LUMTORTOR-410346 format. One record per residue: x, y, z of N, C-alpha, C in turn; residue in three letters. Coordinates in steps of 0.1 Angstrom, whole numbers, plus 2048, in hexadecimal, padded with zeros to 3 digits. Layout:
! LUMTORTOR-410346
XYZXYZXYZALA...
! end
This chain:
! LUMTORTOR-410346
1A03DE2CD1A83EA2CE1AA3ED2DDUNK1B63F12E11B83F52EE1B44032F1UNK1B54072FD1B14153011B941F2FAUNK1C641C2F71CE4262F01CD4252E1UNK1C341E2DC1C141E2CD1C94142C6UNK1D140C2CD1D94022C61D23F42C6UNK1D33ED2BA1CD3E02BA1D43D62C3UNK1CC3CC2C71D13C22D01DB3BA2C7UNK1E63B62CD1F13AF2C61ED3A02C5UNK1F139B2BA1F038C2B91FC3862BEUNK1FA37A2C32053732C92073652C2UNK2113652B92123582B121634D2BAUNK2103422B72143352BE20C3332CBUNK20233D2CE1FA33B2DA1F032F2D7UNK1EB32A2E21E231E2E11D53222DBUNK1D232E2DA1C53322D41C432F2C6UNK1CF32D2BF1CF32B2B01CC31C2ADUNK1C831A2A01C430D29C1D030329DUNK1CE2F72A21DA2ED2A31DE2E9295UNK1EA2E52941EF2E02871FD2DB288UNK2032D627E2112D027F21B2DA284UNK21A2E727F2242F12842222F3293UNK2162F32982142F52A62192E92AEUNK2172DD2A821C2D12AF22C2D12B0UNK2322D52A52412D62A52462E12AFUNK23E2EC2B02422F62B92402F22C8UNK2352EA2CA2332E52D823E2DB2DCUNK2412D22D324C2C82D62592CF2D8UNK25C2D92D02692E12D12692E82DFUNK25E2EE2E325D2F42F025F2EA2FBUNK2592DF2FA25A2D53042682D0305UNK26F2CE2FA27C2C92FA2862D3300UNK2842E02FD28C2EA30328A2EC312UNK27F2E831727C2EA3262832DF32EUNK2892D53282902CA32F29F2CD32FUNK2A52C933A2B42CB33B2BB2C1332UNK2C82C432F2CF2BA3262D02AD32DUNK2D22AD33A2D32A03412C6298340UNK2BA29F3412AD2983402AB292332UNK2AF29A3282AE29531A2B7289318UNK2C328A31D2CC27E31B2C7272322UNK2C227432F2BC2683362B126232FUNK2A826B32929C2663222A125E315UNK2AB26330E2B025C3022B624F305UNK2BE24E3102C52423132BD23731BUNK2B223C3212AA2333292A6225322UNK2A122631629D2193102A921030EUNK2B521530A2C020D3082C6207315UNK2C620E31F2CB20932C2C21FF332UNK2B42023312AA1F93372A91EC330UNK2A81EC3232A41E031B2B01D9314UNK2BC1DF3152C71D930F2D31D7318UNK2D81E231D2E51E23252E31DA332UNK2D91DE33A2D71D73472D41C8345UNK2CB1C433C2C91B533A2D61AE336UNK2DD1B432C2E91AD3282F31AC333UNK2F41B733B2FE1B63472FA1AB350UNK2ED1AA3532E819F35C2EA191357UNK2E719034A2E91833442F717F343UNK30018934030E18633F31418134DUNK30E18735831318336530B17736BUNK3021723632FB16636830515A369UNK30E15936031914F361314141360UNK30B13E35830613035630712C347UNK30A11F34630A1193382FE111336UNK2F411532E2E810E32C2EA103322UNK2E80F63262E80EB31D2DD0E1320UNK2DC0D63192D10CD31B2D10C7329UNK2DD0C432E2DE0BE33B2D90C7346UNK2DC0D43452D80DE34F2C80DF34FUNK2C30E03432B50E13412AE0D5346UNK2B30C93442AD0BD3482AC0BC357UNK2B70C035E2B80BF36C2AF0CA373UNK2AE0D636C2A60E13712970DE371UNK2930D63672840D436627F0CD373UNK2870C43792820BD3852890C2392UNK2900CD3912970D239D28D0DA3A5UNK28C0D73B22840DF3BB2880EE3BCUNK2950F03BA29A0FE3BA2951063AFUNK2961003A3291107397282109397UNK27B0FE39A26C0FF39B2681093A5UNK26E1093B126A1133BB26C1213B7UNK2771243B127A1323AC2701363A2UNK26D12D39826313138D255133393UNK25112A39C24412C3A22431383ABUNK24D13B3B224D1473BB24C1543B3UNK2531543A725316139F247162397UNK241157392236158389228157390UNK22815139C21B14F3A321B1573B0UNK2251563B822515C3C522516B3C4UNK22D1713BB22E17F3BA2201853B5UNK21A1803AA20D1863A72031843B2UNK2021793B81F81773C31FB1803CFUNK2081823D220C18A3DD2081993DAUNK20B19E3CE2071AB3CB1F81AD3CBUNK1F11A43C51E21A53C51DC1A43D3UNK1E119A3DB1DB1983E81DF1A43F1UNK1EB1A93F01EF1B43F81E71C13F5UNK1E51C33E81DD1CF3E51CF1CE3E9UNK1C91C23E81BB1BF3ED1BA1C13FCUNK1C41BC4031C41BD4121C41CB416UNK1CD1D34101CE1E14141C11E9411UNK1BB1E54051AE1EC4021A31E840CUNK1A31DC4101991D741A19B1DE428UNK1A81DD42C1AB1E243A1A81F143BUNK1AB1F94301A920743019B20B42CUNK19320142918520342518420C418UNK18D20A40F18D21140219421E402UNK19A22240D1A122F40D1AF22D406UNK1B52214071C121F4011BF2133F7UNK1BC2173EB1BA20D3E01C32103D5UNK1C62063CC1CF2083C11C92133B8UNK1D221B3B21CD2253A91CA22039BUNK1CB2133991C820C38C1BE20138FUNK1B91FA3851B01EF3861B71E338BUNK1AF1D938F1B51CC3941BC1C438AUNK1B81C637D1BF1BF3721CD1C5371UNK1CE1D23721DC1D83721E41D437EUNK1DD1D338A1E51CE3951EA1C0393UNK1E21B738E1E71AA38B1F21AA381UNK1F11B33771FB1B436D2081B9372UNK2081C237C2141C638221A1BB38AUNK2121B23902171A739721E19D38EUNK21819A38221F19137922C197374UNK22C1A43722381AA36D2431AA377UNK23F1A93842491A938F25319E38EUNK24E19338725718738626218937CUNK26219437426B19636927919A36FUNK2791A137A2861A537F28F19A383UNK29C19A37F2A418F3812B2192386UNK2B619F3862C41A338A2C619F399UNK2BD1A43A12BF1A13B02BC1923B3UNK2B318C3AB2B117D3AD2BE1753AAUNK2C51793A02D217239D2DC1753A8UNK2DC1813AD2E61843B82E217B3C4UNK2D617A3C82D21723D42D51643D1UNK2D215F3C52D51513C22E414E3C3UNK2EC1573BF2FB1563C12FF1553CFUNK2F815C3D82FB15C3E62F514F3EDUNK2EB14A3E82E413F3EF2E81313EAUNK2EC12F3DE2EF1223D92FD1213D3UNK3011153D230E1123CC30D1063C3UNK3171043BA3170F83B230B0F63A9UNK3060EA3A62FB0E739D2EE0EF3A1UNK2EC0F03AE2E00F73B32E01063AFUNK2EC10C3AE2ED11A3AA2E911B39BUNK2EE1123932EA1123852DB110383UNK2D510738B2C710438A2BF11138FUNK2C41173992BD12439E2BD12E393UNK2C913038D2CA13A3822C1137377UNK2C012A3732B71263692A812936DUNK2A512737929712A37E29513937DUNK29E14138029C15038029A154371UNK2A214F3682A115335A29414D354UNK29014135828313C354277144359UNK27814936526E15136B26C15E363UNK27716435E27617035626D16D349UNK27016234326815F33725A15C33AUNK25715434424915134824215D34CUNK24816635424117235923E17B34DUNK24717D34424518533823917F330UNK23917232E22E16C32622116D32EUNK22016B33B21416C34220F17A343UNK21718434321319234320D196336UNK21319132B20E19431D20018D31CUNK1FF1813211F21793201E7181328UNK1EB1853341E118C33C1DB198335UNK1E41A13301DF1AD3291D81AA31CUNK1DC19F3151D519A3091C619630DUNK1C51903191B718C31D1AF198321UNK1B51A33261AD1AF32A1A91B731EUNK1B21B73131B01C03081A21BD301UNK19D1B12FF1901AF2F81841B3300UNK1861B630D17A1B93151731C5310UNK1661C631215E1D330E1651DF315UNK1631EA30F1691F73131681F9322UNK15C1F932815B1FC3361621F233FUNK1601E533C1671DB3441761DC342UNK17B1DF3361891E033518F1EC33DUNK1881F733C18C20334418C200353UNK1811F83571801F536518C1EC369UNK1901E236119B1D93641A81E0365UNK1AA1EA35C1B71F135B1B81FD363UNK1AD2053641AE21236A1A6212377UNK19E20837A19720838618A211386UNK18521439117821B39317C22A393UNK17B23138717E23F38617524738EUNK16924239116024A39916524D3A7UNK16F2453AC1752483B917F2533B9UNK1822583AD18D2623AB1882703AAUNK17B2733AE1762813AE17E28A3B7UNK1852943B118D29D3B918C2AB3B5UNK1822AF3AC1812BC3A71752C23AFUNK1772CB3B816C2D03C01632D93B9UNK1682E13AF1602EB3A81612E7399UNK1572E23921582DE38415B2EA37BUNK1612E83701642F23671572F9361UNK15730636114C30E35D151319353UNK14B31934715032233D14C331341UNK14333334A13F34034E149346358UNK15133E35F15A34436816833F367UNK16B33435F17832F35D17E333350UNK18B33234F19333534319532833BUNK18F32633018E31932919331B31BUNK19A31131719E30F30919A301304UNK1953012F81912F42F31812F42F1UNK17D2E92EA16E2E92E71662E62F4UNK15A2EB2F41512E930014D2DB301UNK14C2D42F61482C62F61542BC2F6UNK15F2C02FB16B2B82FB1692AB303UNK1702A12FE16F294305175294313UNK18029C31418729D32118A2AC324UNK18B2AE33118E2BC33619A2BB340UNK1A42C333E1AF2C43461AE2D134EUNK1AE2D135B1AD2DC3641BB2DE36BUNK1C22E93681CF2EB36E1CE2F7378UNK1D32F43841D52FE38E1E430338EUNK1E630F38B1F43133891F8320390UNK20532339020B32F39721433538DUNK21234238921934837F22834A382UNK22C34938F23A34A39224033D395UNK23933239323E325396246320389UNK25331C38A25A31737F25430B379UNK24E3023812492F637C23C2F8373UNK23530337722930736E22E30C361UNK23931336123F31835524430D34CUNK24A30335324F2F734B2442EF346UNK2382EF34C22D2E73482262ED33CUNK2282FA33922130132E2232FA321UNK2302F731D2312F031022A2E330FUNK2282DC31B2212CF31B2122D2318UNK20D2DD31E1FF2E131B1FD2E530DUNK2072EB3072062EF2F92052E22F0UNK20E2D92F320E2CC2EC2002C52EDUNK1FB2C52FA1EF2BE2FC1E32C42F4UNK1E22D12F41D72D72EC1D92D72DDUNK1E62D62D91E92D62CB1E62C82C5UNK1EA2BE2CC1E82B02C71DB2AA2CBUNK1D42AF2D41C72A92D81BC2B42D8UNK1B62B62CC1AC2C02CB19F2BE2D3UNK19D2B12D81912AE2E01942AF2EFUNK19E2B72F21A12B930019E2C8304UNK1982CA30F1952D831319E2DB31FUNK1A42E731F1AD2EB3291A82F6331UNK1A82F533F1A32FF3481AE304351UNK1B03113521BB31635A1B531D367UNK1BA3193731B631F37F1C3324387UNK1C132D3901CC3323971CE32B3A5UNK1DB3293A81DF3243B51EC32A3B9UNK1ED3373BC1F933D3C01FE3393CEUNK20B3373CF2113343DC2183403E1UNK2113493E82163553EC2223543F5UNK2233493FD22E34840623B3443FFUNK23A33F3F324633B3EC2483443E0UNK23E3493D923F3513CD23835E3D1UNK2403693D42393753D923137D3CFUNK23437B3C222C3823B822137A3B1UNK22036D3B62163653AF20836A3B1UNK20436E3BD1F63733BF1F337F3B7UNK1FC3893B61F93943AE1F939139FUNK20138839B20138338D1F437D389UNK1EE3753921E136F3901D637938FUNK1D73833971CD38E3961CF396389UNK1DB3973851DE39E3781D839636CUNK1D938936D1D33813621C4383362UNK1BE38336E1B038536E1AC39336AUNK1B439D36D1B23AB3681B23AB359UNK1BC3A43531BD3A33441B139C33FUNK1AC3913461A038A342194393341UNK19339C34A1883A534A1873AE33DUNK1933AF3371943B632A1963AD31EUNK1933A03201933963151A1392311UNK1AB39231A1B838F3161BF386321UNK1B737C3261BD3733301C836B32AUNK1C636531F1D035B31A1DC362315UNK1DC36E30E1E837530B1F0379318UNK1E937D3221F038132F1F5374335UNK1EE3693351F235C33A1FF358334UNK20035A32720D35632021835F323UNK21636C325220375329225372337UNK21C37034022136E34E22936134FUNK22535634922C34A34A23A34B342UNK23A35333824735533125035E337UNK24C36634125437034825336F357UNK25536335C25336136A25C368373UNK26736D36F27037437726D383378UNK263387371260396370251397372UNK24D39637E23E39738223B3A138CUNK2443AB38E2403B63972363BF390UNK2313C93982263D13932293D9386UNK2353DE3862393E637A2393DD36DUNK23E3D036F23D3C736422F3C435FUNK2263C13692183BE3662113C935EUNK2143D536320E3E135C2143E234EUNK2213DF34C2273E033F2213D5336UNK21E3C933B2183BF33320A3C332FUNK2023C93381F53CE3341F63D8328UNK2003E13292023EA31E2063E3311UNK20F3D93132133D23072083CB300UNK1FE3C63081F33BF3021E83C92FDUNK1EA3D62FE1E03DF2FA1D43E0302UNK1D63DD30F1CA3DE3181C83EC31DUNK1BD3EE3241BA3FB32B1C23FB338UNK1CE4023371D74013421D240734FUNK1CA41234E1C441835A1BA40E361UNK1B24083591A93FE35E1B03F2364UNK1BA3EE35D1C23E23621C83E6370UNK1CE3F23711D53F637D1CB3F7388UNK1BF3FD3851B53FF38F1B03F1395UNK1AE3E838C1AA3DA3901B43D439AUNK1C13D63971CB3D13A01CB3D83ADUNK1CA3E53AD1CA3ED3B91BE3EA3C2UNK1B33E83BD1A73E53C51A43D73C7UNK1AE3CE3C31AC3C03C519F3BA3C0UNK19B3BF3B418E3BC3AF18D3AD3ACUNK1983A63A81973983A419D38F3AEUNK1A03943BA1A538B3C419B3803C8UNK18E3833C91843783CC18436D3C2UNK1873703B51883653AB19435C3AEUNK19F3623B11AB35A3B41A93523C0UNK1A23583CB1A03503D71963443D4UNK18C3463CB18333C3C818B3303C1UNK1943333B919C3293B21A43213BDUNK1AA3293C61B23223D01AA3193D9UNK19E31E3DC1953163E51903093DEUNK18E30A3D018A2FE3C91962F43C7UNK1A22F83C91AE2EF3C81B02E83D4UNK1AC2ED3E01AF2E63EC1AA2D83EEUNK19E2D43E919A2C63EA1A22BC3E3UNK1A92C13D81B12B73D11BD2B23D9UNK1C12BA3E31CC2B63EC1D92B23E4UNK1DC2B93DA1E82B63D21F42BE3D8UNK2002B83D920B2BE3E02132C83D8UNK2112CA3CC21A2D13C42142D83B8UNK21B2E13B12172E83A521E2E1399UNK2192E338D20B2E638B2022DB38EUNK1F62DD3921EC2D33961E22D138BUNK1E02C53861D72C337B1CD2B837EUNK1C12BA3791B72AF37A1B12AD36CUNK1AF2A13681A929E35B19B29935DUNK19129D35518329835617F293349UNK17528A34A16F28433E161280341UNK15828533914A28133B145284349UNK14A28F34F14629335C14D28C367UNK15728336415E27C36F16C28136FUNK17128537B17E28B37D18828037EUNK19328137719D2773771A8279382UNK1B32713821BD27338C1C428038BUNK1C92853961D02923961DF28F393UNK1E429838A1F22973871FA2A338DUNK2052A039320D2AB39921B2AA396UNK2222B53962302B63952362BA3A2UNK2422B43A62472B83B324E2C53B2UNK2502CB3BE2582D73BE2522E33C6UNK2452E33C823F2EE3CF2382E93DCUNK2382F13E72312ED3F32222EC3F0UNK21C2E53F920D2E43F82072F13FCUNK1FC2F53F41F53013F71EB2FF402UNK1E63094081DB3094111D131340DUNK1C53114111BA31A40E1BC327415UNK1BC33240E1C033F4141B434541CUNK1B734D4261AD35542C1AB361424UNK1A036742419D37341C1A437F423UNK1AC38641C1B33924211A939D424UNK1AB3A44301A23AF4331A43BB42AUNK1B13BD4261B33C941D1B63C440FUNK1AD3C74061AE3C23F81B63CC3EFUNK1BB3D63F51C33E03ED1D13DB3ECUNK1D73DC3E11E53D63DE1EF3E13E1UNK1F83DF3EB2023E93EE20C3EA3E3UNK20E3E03DB2183E03D02133EA3C5UNK2053EA3C32003F33B92004023BEUNK1FD4033CB1FD4113D120A4173D0UNK21540F3D22224153D22294143C4UNK22140E3BA22540D3AC2324043ABUNK23D4093AE24A4033AB24F3FB3B7UNK2493FC3C224E3F53CE24A3E63CEUNK2533DD3CF2503CF3CF24B3CA3DCUNK2403C43DC2393BF3E82363B13E7UNK2373A93F123339A3F122439A3F0UNK21F38F3EA21138C3EA20C38B3F9UNK2013913FC1FC39140A1F238640DUNK1F237C4051E93714081EE36A415UNK1E536941E1E936342B1E635442BUNK1EE34C4311EC33E4321E733A440UNK1DD3324401D832E44E1E2325455UNK
! end
């Protein structure tokens, strides 16, 4: 019950409810609606253009007639054999040796983000590309040698595809730890979460014994954070063994209301309504001034006087600053910033482009909020950047 005697409102479709088919359909619908028509069209046509139209275009422009005579002459042709060997052996060895050399020279600072098995697999797959190879062959050869060169290019595509399939088939039967090491590398080198998730001070959804934990640093005024919300819904709906942690990372220099919105979410959390306020703020990103925040508190049935007092006295600013300080070691350049963890190991950071990199703020001397003091006057967030 709120201070004014009204019951707290329920919010249908929020992530706090039990997952099910209806929630999954809702999450997919929300994700679909967050994409532009151009993005949806590109996603729908990508498989057809990549796997059908472009290969057919390249093969149609190859301009060779494959018969027994051409195949017989190509088997012993140094041109054909040189192209096949360079695409199926030189490329994988070059990718593998180059990655190893960079790792050694940088003393591990610049290493592949995947395992060495995956690095070798990318090298074998590099021999599949044939459109530019056909163009270069056309410029370099004429007559019978041109036909033999084109035969070598097409043969390299088949051999590279088969060798890539064979490589991953050999990796698949390995024991779990060795297979992960070959494909994903040493995940222990990817530790990037400075402050582990803690149920006593973090906002968490999902089971405490979840196999994986996703920690997201977000900004309530950032459009990319709003667009990521349907993805988060789908994640928690379809993966009940995932735990989600939300932390604040307002960019005051770009989003003037983000800092106050983060404090408003913490003020709502003090009254047990963080997630309802979280949903309201992300759904109404264009209306985050002080009058709107107070109206949202009233809409949720909170103690409005306490809510307003917390904002005026900057009671929850230290919490926001602690979140921002914990985000700095990840050194991720954009919002929303996410880290995934499993069995105490932090996984690779995922970022979306579009927002400048944040800096650790200095603690403001005056913790009183001018926007609250003037009630209706819009003021920028006073977080200072070093």
